[in-house]
C-alpha positions in Angstrom: 28.9 -19.1 -17.8 31.5 -20.5 -15.6 31.2 -22.1 -12.1 31.8 -18.8 -10.2 29.0 -17.0 -12.2 26.7 -20.0 -11.6 27.0 -19.5 -7.9 27.1 -15.7 -7.8 24.1 -14.9 -10.0 21.5 -16.6 -7.7 23.0 -14.8 -4.7 23.0 -11.4 -6.5 19.4 -12.1 -7.7 18.2 -12.8 -4.1 20.0 -9.7 -2.8 18.4 -7.5 -5.5 15.0 -9.0 -5.0 15.2 -8.2 -1.3 16.3 -4.7 -2.0 13.4 -4.3 -4.5 10.9 -5.5 -1.8 12.5 -3.1 0.8 12.2 -0.2 -1.7 8.6 -1.1 -2.3 7.9 -0.9 1.4 9.8 2.4 1.7 7.9 3.9 -1.2 4.6 2.8 0.2 5.4 4.3 3.6 6.6 7.5 2.1 3.4 7.8 -0.1 1.2 7.4 3.0 3.1 10.0 5.1 1.4 13.3 5.8 3.9 15.3 3.7 5.8 13.0 1.4 9.2 14.2 0.0 8.4 14.0 -3.7 12.0 14.2 -4.8 13.0 11.3 -2.6 9.9 9.4 -3.7 10.9 9.9 -7.4 14.5 8.7 -6.7 13.3 5.6 -4.9 11.0 4.7 -7.7 13.8 5.2 -10.2 16.1 2.9 -8.2 13.3 0.3 -8.0 12.9 0.4 -11.7 16.7 -0.1 -12.2 16.6 -3.0 -9.8 13.7 -4.5 -11.8 15.7 -4.3 -15.0 18.7 -5.9 -13.4 16.6 -8.6 -11.9 15.1 -9.4 -15.3 18.5 -9.5 -16.8 19.9 -11.9 -14.2 16.8 -14.2 -14.5 17.4 -14.4 -18.2 21.0 -15.3 -17.6 20.0 -18.1 -15.1 17.2 -19.5 -17.2 18.4 -21.5 -20.2 17.1 -20.6 -23.6 14.4 -22.9 -24.9 14.2 -23.3 -28.6 10.5 -23.5 -29.6 
């Protein structure tokens, strides 16, 4: 990784984590609504899963490999 990536990855990680939390709140609110839009709920959950995968990837890039 170069210096630009070293600075950008933590910022992207924080942004993605915030978006993940926001989606979690939106999903929770939608699930507790009287007539939830199931298609929208499914799309939000899919986006949340994509974010989780991207967050994991970035965390792996930031964390150095430890040889056991």
